[in-house]
C-alpha positions as a Markdown table, in Angstrom:
| # | Residue | x | y | z |
|---|---|---|---|---|
| 1 | Met | -40.5 | -64.7 | 47.5 |
| 2 | Pro | -42.7 | -67.8 | 48.0 |
| 3 | Pro | -43.8 | -69.7 | 44.9 |
| 4 | Ala | -47.2 | -69.0 | 43.5 |
| 5 | Pro | -49.9 | -71.5 | 44.6 |
| 6 | Pro | -51.0 | -73.9 | 41.9 |
| 7 | Pro | -54.2 | -72.9 | 40.0 |
| 8 | Ala | -57.4 | -74.4 | 41.4 |
| 9 | Ser | -58.4 | -77.6 | 39.8 |
| 10 | Arg | -61.5 | -77.5 | 37.7 |
| 11 | Pro | -64.2 | -80.0 | 38.4 |
| 12 | Gln | -64.6 | -82.8 | 35.9 |
| 13 | His | -68.1 | -82.4 | 34.3 |
| 14 | Trp | -67.8 | -85.3 | 32.0 |
| 15 | Leu | -68.2 | -87.9 | 34.8 |
| 16 | Trp | -71.8 | -87.4 | 35.6 |
| 17 | Pro | -73.3 | -89.4 | 32.6 |
| 18 | Leu | -71.1 | -92.4 | 33.5 |
| 19 | Leu | -72.0 | -92.3 | 37.1 |
| 20 | Leu | -75.7 | -91.8 | 36.4 |
| 21 | Leu | -75.7 | -94.7 | 33.9 |
| 22 | Leu | -73.9 | -97.1 | 36.3 |
| 23 | Gly | -76.2 | -96.1 | 39.2 |
| 24 | Ser | -79.3 | -96.3 | 37.2 |
| 25 | Ile | -78.6 | -99.8 | 35.8 |
| 26 | Thr | -77.7 | -101.0 | 39.3 |
| 27 | Leu | -80.8 | -99.6 | 40.8 |
| 28 | Ala | -83.1 | -100.9 | 38.1 |
| 29 | Ile | -81.6 | -104.4 | 38.6 |
| 30 | Ala | -82.1 | -104.1 | 42.4 |
| 31 | Trp | -85.7 | -103.0 | 41.9 |
| 32 | Leu | -86.3 | -106.0 | 39.6 |
| 33 | Met | -84.8 | -108.4 | 42.1 |
| 34 | Ile | -86.7 | -107.0 | 45.1 |
| 35 | Ala | -90.0 | -107.1 | 43.1 |
| 36 | Leu | -89.4 | -110.7 | 42.1 |
| 37 | Ala | -88.4 | -111.7 | 45.6 |
| 38 | Thr | -91.4 | -110.0 | 47.2 |
| 39 | Gly | -94.0 | -110.8 | 44.5 |
| 40 | Ser | -95.0 | -107.2 | 44.3 |
| 41 | Gln | -94.2 | -104.2 | 42.1 |
| 42 | Ala | -92.1 | -102.6 | 44.8 |
| 43 | Gly | -93.2 | -99.1 | 43.8 |
| 44 | Trp | -91.5 | -97.6 | 46.8 |
| 45 | Met | -88.2 | -98.2 | 45.0 |
| 46 | Ala | -89.0 | -95.0 | 43.0 |
| 47 | Ile | -87.9 | -93.0 | 46.1 |
| 48 | Ala | -84.5 | -94.9 | 46.0 |
| 49 | Ala | -84.3 | -94.3 | 42.2 |
| 50 | Ala | -84.8 | -90.5 | 42.8 |
| 51 | Ala | -82.2 | -90.4 | 45.6 |
| 52 | Glu | -79.7 | -92.3 | 43.5 |
| 53 | Ala | -80.2 | -90.2 | 40.4 |
| 54 | Ala | -79.7 | -86.9 | 42.4 |
| 55 | Trp | -76.8 | -88.3 | 44.3 |
| 56 | Met | -75.0 | -89.5 | 41.1 |
| 57 | Leu | -75.5 | -86.1 | 39.5 |
| 58 | Arg | -74.1 | -84.3 | 42.5 |
| 59 | Leu | -71.2 | -86.7 | 42.7 |
| 60 | Gly | -70.5 | -86.2 | 39.0 |
| 61 | Thr | -70.4 | -82.5 | 39.6 |
| 62 | Leu | -73.3 | -81.5 | 37.3 |
| 63 | Ala | -74.1 | -77.9 | 38.2 |
| 64 | Gly | -77.3 | -77.4 | 40.2 |
| 65 | Gly | -80.3 | -75.8 | 38.5 |
| 66 | Arg | -82.9 | -76.7 | 35.9 |
| 67 | Thr | -80.7 | -79.1 | 34.0 |
| 68 | Arg | -79.8 | -81.2 | 37.0 |
| 69 | Ile | -83.5 | -81.3 | 38.2 |
| 70 | Ala | -84.7 | -82.3 | 34.7 |
| 71 | Val | -82.0 | -85.0 | 34.3 |
| 72 | Ala | -82.8 | -86.4 | 37.8 |
| 73 | Met | -86.5 | -86.5 | 37.2 |
| 74 | Leu | -86.0 | -88.1 | 33.7 |
| 75 | Ala | -83.6 | -90.7 | 35.2 |
| 76 | Thr | -86.2 | -91.6 | 37.8 |
| 77 | Leu | -88.8 | -92.1 | 35.2 |
| 78 | Leu | -86.5 | -94.2 | 33.0 |
| 79 | Ile | -85.3 | -96.4 | 36.0 |
| 80 | Ala | -89.0 | -97.0 | 36.8 |
| 81 | Leu | -89.7 | -97.9 | 33.2 |
| 82 | Ala | -86.7 | -100.2 | 32.9 |
| 83 | Ala | -87.6 | -102.0 | 36.2 |
| 84 | Asn | -91.2 | -102.4 | 35.3 |
| 85 | Trp | -90.2 | -103.7 | 31.8 |
| 86 | Gly | -87.9 | -106.2 | 33.5 |
| 87 | Ile | -90.6 | -107.3 | 36.0 |
| 88 | Ala | -93.1 | -107.8 | 33.2 |
| 89 | Ala | -90.5 | -109.7 | 31.1 |
| 90 | Ala | -89.6 | -111.9 | 34.1 |
| 91 | Tyr | -93.3 | -112.9 | 34.7 |
| 92 | Ile | -94.1 | -113.5 | 31.1 |
| 93 | Gly | -90.8 | -115.3 | 30.1 |
| 94 | Gly | -90.3 | -117.3 | 33.3 |
| 95 | Pro | -92.9 | -119.9 | 32.5 |
| 96 | Met | -91.4 | -120.3 | 29.0 |
| 97 | Gly | -88.0 | -121.0 | 30.4 |
| 98 | Leu | -86.5 | -117.6 | 29.5 |
| 99 | Ala | -84.2 | -115.6 | 31.7 |
| 100 | Pro | -85.5 | -112.0 | 32.4 |
| 101 | Trp | -83.0 | -110.4 | 30.1 |
| 102 | Glu | -83.8 | -112.8 | 27.3 |
| 103 | Ser | -87.5 | -112.2 | 27.7 |
| 104 | Ala | -87.0 | -108.4 | 28.0 |
| 105 | Leu | -85.4 | -108.4 | 24.5 |
| 106 | Arg | -88.4 | -110.3 | 23.0 |
| 107 | Leu | -91.1 | -108.4 | 24.9 |
| 108 | Gly | -92.9 | -105.9 | 22.5 |
| 109 | Pro | -93.8 | -102.4 | 23.7 |
| 110 | His | -97.6 | -103.1 | 23.4 |
| 111 | Leu | -97.5 | -106.2 | 25.5 |
| 112 | Ala | -95.1 | -104.6 | 28.0 |
| 113 | Trp | -97.4 | -101.5 | 28.3 |
| 114 | Thr | -100.4 | -103.8 | 28.9 |
| 115 | Leu | -98.7 | -105.9 | 31.5 |
| 116 | Ile | -97.2 | -102.8 | 33.3 |
| 117 | Gly | -100.7 | -101.2 | 33.3 |
| 118 | Leu | -102.3 | -104.3 | 34.8 |
| 119 | Ala | -99.7 | -104.8 | 37.4 |
| 120 | Asn | -99.4 | -101.2 | 38.7 |
| 121 | Gly | -102.2 | -99.6 | 40.7 |
| 122 | Thr | -102.8 | -96.4 | 42.4 |
| 123 | Ala | -100.2 | -97.0 | 45.1 |
| 124 | Glu | -97.4 | -97.5 | 42.5 |
| 125 | Ile | -98.4 | -94.4 | 40.7 |
| 126 | Leu | -98.4 | -92.4 | 44.0 |
| 127 | Trp | -94.9 | -93.9 | 44.7 |
| 128 | Leu | -93.7 | -92.8 | 41.3 |
| 129 | Leu | -95.1 | -89.3 | 41.8 |
| 130 | Ala | -93.4 | -89.1 | 45.2 |
| 131 | Gly | -90.2 | -90.3 | 43.6 |
| 132 | Leu | -90.4 | -87.5 | 41.1 |
| 133 | Ala | -90.9 | -85.0 | 43.9 |
| 134 | Val | -87.9 | -86.4 | 45.8 |
| 135 | Ala | -85.8 | -86.1 | 42.6 |
| 136 | Trp | -86.8 | -82.5 | 42.1 |
| 137 | Trp | -86.1 | -81.7 | 45.8 |
| 138 | Leu | -82.7 | -83.5 | 46.0 |
| 139 | Ala | -81.4 | -82.3 | 42.7 |
| 140 | Arg | -81.9 | -78.6 | 43.4 |
């Protein structure tokens, strides 16, 4: 009689937070660098943030459904917030001789909100909304 096949391996569901965190940090830094290099807010990076979040959640084997959609959309928002915070910090801290990460730690929420509001227009808001739609669609 042939030996019984080994039991099917279970997917590892603990991996998705680590993958999402690593991908989100990487994409927020890339967004910051592109924005500083181009001199614009690079709002189109919200699409990349949404795709990255959905991909990392799938790669980390988070089950599809409402949870994955909500996490992907929240990650997209947080990546956009982190990138915009970094952009504001770079522009305010650069003339003072501070690196973006040094300035980001000293930038208060009220000043950051004011700078982000002044720098982002209708186009960036539309890009963010499109990014949220892409996150919803890809994370289903």
